[in-house]
C-alpha positions in Angstrom: 58.8 74.5 119.5 61.5 72.4 117.9 61.4 70.9 114.4 59.5 67.7 114.0 61.4 64.5 113.5 61.2 63.2 109.9 61.7 59.5 109.9 61.1 56.5 107.5 58.2 54.2 107.9 60.4 51.5 109.4 61.6 53.9 112.1 58.0 54.8 112.8 57.0 51.2 113.3 59.8 50.8 115.8 58.2 53.4 118.0 55.1 51.2 118.7 55.5 49.6 122.1 54.1 46.2 123.0 50.6 46.5 124.4 50.0 50.0 123.0 46.7 51.5 122.2 47.0 52.9 118.7 44.4 55.1 117.0 44.6 55.1 113.2 43.0 57.7 110.9 41.6 56.1 107.7 38.4 55.5 105.8 37.1 52.7 103.5 38.7 54.0 100.4 40.7 57.1 101.3 43.1 58.6 103.8 44.8 55.3 104.9 48.4 55.7 106.2 49.3 52.5 104.4 53.1 52.8 104.4 53.3 53.0 108.2 50.8 50.1 108.7 52.8 48.0 106.2 56.0 48.7 108.1 54.4 47.7 111.4 53.4 44.4 109.9 56.8 43.8 108.5 58.5 44.6 111.8 56.3 42.0 113.5 57.2 39.4 110.9 60.9 40.2 111.4 61.1 40.9 115.2 57.9 39.5 116.7 57.1 43.1 117.9 55.0 45.0 118.6 52.8 42.5 120.4 49.3 42.6 121.7 48.4 46.1 120.6 44.9 47.5 120.5 43.9 49.5 117.4 41.0 52.0 117.0 39.7 52.9 113.6 36.9 55.5 113.9 35.6 55.3 110.3 37.1 52.2 108.8 40.1 50.0 109.2 41.8 50.9 105.9 41.3 50.3 102.2 38.5 48.2 100.9 40.2 45.2 99.4 43.6 43.5 99.1 46.5 43.4 101.5 46.1 47.0 102.7 45.0 48.9 105.7 44.4 46.8 108.8 45.3 43.6 106.8 49.0 44.7 107.1 48.7 44.2 110.9 46.0 41.5 111.1 48.4 38.9 112.5 47.9 36.7 115.6 50.1 37.9 118.4 50.3 41.5 117.0 46.7 42.5 117.4 45.0 41.8 120.7 41.9 44.0 120.3 40.4 46.1 117.5 37.6 48.6 117.7 36.4 49.9 114.4 33.5 51.8 112.8 33.8 49.4 109.8 36.0 46.7 108.5 37.5 46.0 105.0 35.1 44.7 102.3 35.5 43.6 98.8 34.2 41.3 96.1 32.9 37.9 97.3 35.2 36.2 94.8 38.2 37.4 96.7 39.8 35.7 99.7 38.3 37.3 102.8 40.4 39.9 104.5 42.8 38.6 107.1 41.0 40.6 109.8 37.8 38.8 109.1 39.5 35.5 109.4 41.0 36.5 112.8 37.6 37.7 114.1 35.9 34.5 112.9 38.6 32.4 114.5 38.3 34.3 117.8 42.0 35.3 117.6 41.3 39.0 118.3 38.7 40.7 120.5 36.8 42.8 118.0 34.1 45.4 118.4 32.1 47.3 115.9 30.9 50.7 117.1 29.3 53.8 115.4 31.9 56.0 113.7 30.6 59.2 115.2 30.6 57.8 118.6 34.2 56.6 118.2 35.2 60.2 117.4 33.2 61.4 120.4 35.2 59.0 122.6 38.4 60.5 121.3 37.1 64.0 122.1 36.2 62.9 125.7 39.6 61.3 126.2 41.3 64.5 125.0 39.4 66.5 127.7 39.9 63.8 130.4 36.2 63.2 130.7 34.9 59.7 131.4 33.2 59.0 128.2 30.2 59.5 125.9 26.6 59.5 127.2 24.2 59.2 124.2 21.0 57.6 123.0 22.5 57.0 119.6 22.6 53.3 119.1 19.9 52.4 121.6 18.0 49.2 120.7 20.6 48.3 118.0 23.4 45.7 118.2 25.7 48.2 120.0 23.2 48.3 122.9 24.4 45.9 125.7 20.8 44.6 125.8 21.8 43.0 122.4 25.5 42.4 121.5 27.0 45.5 122.9 29.0 45.9 119.7 30.9 42.7 120.2 31.8 40.8 117.0 32.9 37.5 118.5 33.1 35.6 121.8 36.4 37.1 122.8 34.9 40.6 122.7 31.6 39.5 124.3 33.5 38.2 127.3 34.8 41.8 127.9 31.7 44.0 128.1 32.5 47.5 126.8 29.3 49.5 126.4 27.0 50.1 129.3 23.3 51.1 129.7 22.9 53.7 132.5 20.2 55.8 134.0 20.8 59.6 134.1 18.4 62.6 134.4 15.4 60.3 134.5 16.2 58.6 131.2 18.2 55.6 129.8 21.4 56.2 128.0 24.3 54.3 126.4 27.7 55.0 127.9 30.8 54.5 125.8 34.0 54.9 127.8 36.8 57.2 126.7 39.9 55.5 125.5 43.3 57.2 125.9 45.6 56.3 122.9 49.3 56.0 123.3 50.0 56.4 119.6 48.1 58.1 116.8 48.9 57.3 113.1 47.3 60.0 110.9 47.7 61.1 107.3 47.8 64.4 105.4 49.1 65.6 102.1 51.9 68.0 103.2 53.9 68.6 106.3 56.3 71.4 106.8 59.5 71.1 108.8 57.7 72.0 112.0 55.1 69.3 111.6 52.2 71.5 110.4 49.9 69.5 108.3 47.7 70.5 105.3 45.2 68.4 103.3 45.1 69.9 99.8 45.1 66.6 97.9 42.9 64.6 100.3 39.3 63.7 99.5 38.2 64.3 103.1 39.7 65.6 106.4 38.3 62.6 108.4 39.0 63.1 112.1 42.8 63.3 112.8 42.4 66.4 115.0 40.4 64.5 117.6 42.8 61.5 117.4 45.9 63.7 117.7 44.4 65.7 120.6 43.4 62.5 122.5 46.9 61.1 122.0 48.8 64.3 122.8 46.7 65.0 126.0 47.3 61.4 127.1 51.1 61.7 126.8 51.4 59.7 123.6 53.1 60.3 120.3 51.5 61.4 117.0 52.9 60.0 113.7 51.8 61.7 110.4 52.2 60.0 107.0 52.3 62.6 104.2 53.0 62.8 100.5 55.6 65.5 100.7 57.4 67.8 103.1 58.1 71.6 102.6 60.1 74.3 104.3 58.9 75.7 107.6 56.7 78.8 107.1 55.7 77.9 103.5 52.2 76.7 104.3 49.4 79.3 104.5 48.4 79.1 108.2 44.7 78.9 107.3 45.4 75.8 105.3 46.9 74.0 108.3 44.4 71.6 109.7 46.7 70.0 112.3 49.3 72.3 113.9 52.8 71.0 114.4 52.5 71.3 118.2 50.4 68.1 118.0 52.8 66.2 115.7 55.9 64.3 116.8 57.0 62.4 113.7 56.5 62.7 110.0 56.9 59.9 107.5 57.1 60.9 103.8 55.4 58.4 101.5 55.4 60.0 98.0 53.5 57.0 96.5 50.5 57.4 98.8 47.3 57.3 96.7 44.4 59.6 97.0 41.8 56.8 97.2 42.0 53.0 96.9 41.8 53.3 93.1 42.9 56.9 92.5 46.4 58.2 92.4 45.3 61.8 92.3 42.2 63.5 90.9 42.0 67.2 91.8 38.2 67.3 91.5 38.0 65.0 94.5 40.0 67.4 96.7 38.1 70.4 95.4 40.9 71.9 93.4 39.0 71.9 90.1 35.4 71.5 89.0 34.6 68.7 86.6 32.0 69.3 83.9 28.7 67.6 84.8 28.6 65.8 81.5 31.8 64.0 82.4 30.1 61.8 85.1 28.7 58.4 84.0 25.0 57.9 84.2 23.2 54.9 85.7 22.6 51.9 83.3 19.2 50.5 82.6 18.1 47.6 84.9 16.3 46.7 88.1 18.6 48.8 90.3 17.7 51.8 88.3 14.0 51.2 89.1 14.9 51.6 92.7 17.1 54.7 92.3 14.4 56.4 90.1 11.7 55.8 92.7 14.0 57.2 95.5 14.8 60.2 93.4 11.1 61.0 93.1 10.9 61.3 96.9 13.4 64.1 97.0 12.3 67.7 97.4 14.1 70.8 96.2 16.3 72.3 98.9 16.7 69.0 100.9 19.9 68.3 102.7 20.4 64.5 102.0 22.8 62.0 103.5 23.7 59.2 101.1 25.0 55.8 101.9 26.8 53.0 100.0 24.8 50.8 97.6 22.0 51.6 95.2 21.4 54.9 96.9 24.8 56.1 95.8 23.4 56.2 92.2 20.5 58.6 93.0 22.7 61.6 92.3 23.3 60.2 88.7 19.5 60.1 88.2 19.3 63.8 89.2 22.1 64.6 86.8 20.3 62.8 84.0 17.1 64.8 84.8 19.1 68.0 84.9 18.1 68.5 88.5 21.7 68.5 89.9 21.7 71.1 92.7 18.1 70.5 93.7 19.5 68.8 96.9 22.7 69.0 98.8 24.4 65.7 99.3 26.1 64.9 102.6 28.7 62.2 103.1 29.8 60.9 106.5 33.5 61.3 105.5 32.8 65.1 105.3 32.0 66.2 101.7 29.1 68.6 101.4 27.5 69.0 97.9 29.0 68.1 94.6 28.6 64.6 93.0 29.2 61.6 95.3 31.4 59.1 93.6 30.9 55.3 93.2 32.6 52.0 93.8 35.9 52.2 95.6 35.9 56.0 95.4 32.7 56.1 97.6 33.1 58.5 100.5 34.5 61.1 98.2 32.7 63.7 96.0 33.8 65.6 93.0 33.0 69.3 92.9 32.1 69.5 96.6 31.0 72.8 98.0 32.6 72.3 101.4 34.5 69.7 103.5 33.4 69.2 107.0 35.6 67.3 109.4 33.9 63.9 110.0 33.4 64.4 113.7 31.4 67.6 113.1 29.5 66.0 110.2 28.5 63.2 112.6 27.4 65.6 115.2 25.1 67.1 112.5 23.7 63.6 111.8 23.4 62.5 115.4 21.3 65.7 116.2 19.0 65.0 113.2 19.6 68.4 111.6 19.4 67.2 108.0 16.2 66.3 106.0 16.6 62.8 104.7 18.9 59.8 104.6 19.2 57.3 101.8 20.5 53.9 103.0 20.7 50.3 101.9 19.6 47.1 103.6 20.6 43.4 103.9 17.5 42.4 105.8 14.2 44.0 106.9 12.4 42.5 109.8 8.6 42.4 110.6 9.0 45.3 113.0 10.8 47.5 110.4 14.2 46.9 111.8 17.1 46.8 109.3 20.3 44.8 109.2 23.2 46.2 107.2 26.1 45.2 109.5 26.1 41.4 109.4 25.8 38.8 106.6 23.4 36.2 108.0 25.2 33.3 106.4 28.7 34.6 107.2 28.4 36.6 110.5 32.1 37.5 110.7 32.3 38.6 107.0 30.9 42.1 107.4 31.8 45.7 106.7 30.1 46.7 110.0 27.9 49.7 110.7 30.2 52.6 109.9 28.2 55.8 110.3 24.9 54.1 109.7 23.8 54.2 113.3 24.9 57.8 113.9 22.9 58.8 110.8 19.7 56.8 111.2 19.2 57.1 114.9 17.7 60.6 114.7 17.0 61.2 111.0 13.6 62.7 110.3 13.1 60.6 107.2 14.9 57.5 105.9 14.6 55.6 102.7 16.1 52.1 102.6 16.9 50.7 99.2 17.6 47.2 98.0 16.4 44.2 96.0 13.4 42.4 97.5 15.2 39.0 97.3 18.8 38.1 96.8 19.7 36.6 93.4 16.4 37.0 91.5 16.5 36.8 87.7 14.4 39.7 86.4 13.2 41.0 83.1 11.7 44.4 82.1 9.2 44.0 79.2 6.8 46.6 77.9 6.9 48.7 81.0 6.4 45.7 83.3 8.6 43.7 85.7 8.8 40.0 85.2 10.4 37.6 87.7 12.0 34.8 85.6 13.5 33.0 88.5 13.0 33.8 92.2 15.9 34.7 94.5 18.0 32.3 96.4 17.5 34.1 99.8 14.7 36.1 101.3 15.7 39.5 102.6 12.4 40.3 104.3 12.5 38.1 107.4 10.6 37.7 110.7 13.6 38.9 112.7 16.8 40.4 111.4 20.1 38.7 112.3 21.6 42.0 113.5 19.7 45.1 114.4 21.5 48.1 112.8 18.3 50.1 112.7 15.5 49.6 115.2 12.0 49.8 113.7 10.4 49.9 117.1 12.5 52.8 118.2 11.8 54.6 114.9 8.1 54.3 115.6 8.5 55.7 119.1 10.5 58.6 117.8 8.1 59.4 114.9 10.6 58.8 112.1 9.2 58.5 108.6 10.6 55.3 107.0 10.2 53.9 103.5 11.7 50.7 102.0 12.1 50.8 98.2 12.6 47.6 96.2 12.3 46.8 92.5 9.0 45.2 93.0 7.3 47.3 95.7 7.5 50.2 98.1 6.9 49.5 101.8 6.1 52.0 104.5 6.6 51.6 108.3 3.4 52.4 110.0 1.6 51.8 113.4 0.0 48.8 111.6 3.4 47.4 110.7 5.0 47.1 107.3 2.5 48.2 104.7 3.0 47.7 100.9 1.9 51.0 99.3 3.1 50.5 95.7 3.7 47.6 93.5 5.6 47.3 90.2 3.5 46.8 87.0 3.5 43.1 86.2 3.9 42.0 89.9 1.3 39.9 91.6 1.2 41.2 95.2 0.2 37.8 96.7 2.6 35.6 94.6 5.6 37.9 94.2 5.5 39.9 97.4 3.6 38.4 100.3 4.5 34.8 99.5 8.2 35.8 99.0 8.4 37.5 102.4 9.0 35.9 105.8 8.3 39.2 107.4 4.7 40.1 108.1 3.5 42.5 105.3 0.1 44.2 104.8 -1.3 45.4 101.6 -2.5 49.0 101.6 -6.2 49.6 101.1 -5.1 52.2 98.5 -2.4 50.1 96.7 -0.9 52.0 93.8 1.3 51.1 90.8 4.9 52.3 90.6 5.3 54.6 87.7 5.7 52.8 84.3 8.4 55.2 83.3 10.8 53.4 85.7 10.7 50.2 83.7 12.4 49.5 80.4 13.3 46.6 78.2 15.9 43.9 79.0 16.7 40.8 81.1 18.8 41.3 84.2 20.4 39.3 87.1 20.4 41.0 90.5 
């Protein structure tokens, strides 16, 4: 094997041919090969090439806000198609990412598919098998009986996912895609192209992407923070062998996460004291997190998603119960303390790091105990939408690993505010609604089915929905309110504020008064 070619980002960009299928390893806040993507965008601005490429982003399409990640290449004429687990997101006060504008304007054919399935598609491409046969995602928006994962008209006119019959059952078929270029990222490359990940917050899935590309006759470009002499890496620390790497781009400025230059606790090199983590502030969101915490059992293996659920580990810390459960993040961290905001997807003090594809296999098979997720909408049949804003259908982060995780989970707790924009007060251990919300989140039918309530019932999944004013359970009867907050009138504040059909339990209970504290708050 000869030495790998070490080139600059501009030279890497020049390697991308017109019409190429390019797979890119990145997540929502970490692992983005930003320098190479920026160089591709600049080359297009300068030379009008490459043109009409297809990009695949198994977890996410780059960093979560600003001109980063896919926004470097979100240019009409450059991008023809994009397939991603999720898309950039950021504060509503910011200008929408360029990729959202392209999708909304029908300038690029865009699909949103489950992250784990996208990794599976790479694995099948690497082995020259036709694609992925799975029941993950059935009866959700990736099912061709609904949208088939299409995000706009241009994608809908090119059906991608199929429903097929096999072995006396119905399945979804996701075809394998053979990439011509892989752009991955690591911390260190040696002169022979061996890659190690000592400063990374997760491995993600570059092995599957590199294998699929190499076995399809393509090229693999690795962006790294530094390069070292051949033979200086411990072979057991090498995650991607040099035989799979063609080019290395050294980008010393690459950040560990969107907002972190380098924090060794994120990469498992040190252990932070537990008292160094911030705790959750008082307020209505804390009511929800506390109620969810009380549903945890010692020894549980618990997946955790973005949103209010991400604060549940902080409640356990405060209660000195850290370690009672093992947290599982789709990016690969096992154990430790999951981080918040734009460090989400990373954990400090992790016990182990799983490659994302294997973590998703664990989730798809339902081997864990519980998943904590958020919701944008809940429908009368218990279905949940997290993948599409009803008022702005193309302004969405997408499903990410949500469908992989929830399709077979034994137990799921969805967390969120009952209505959007309500003004709330906590007084004397009671919840008061000072002004009702501007939009109802419990609706007759969700705008986008990211989780199917009907399928959950058929599979026997246990599903709870926890809000600041009540707890709802999915039952054969439908959605049943089992607990209400002190100070809440069930008829006025719950049933009248829901467009979804709700039933009050015959054994209606009060949520524990200890969840409620003084103060006025805006959701």
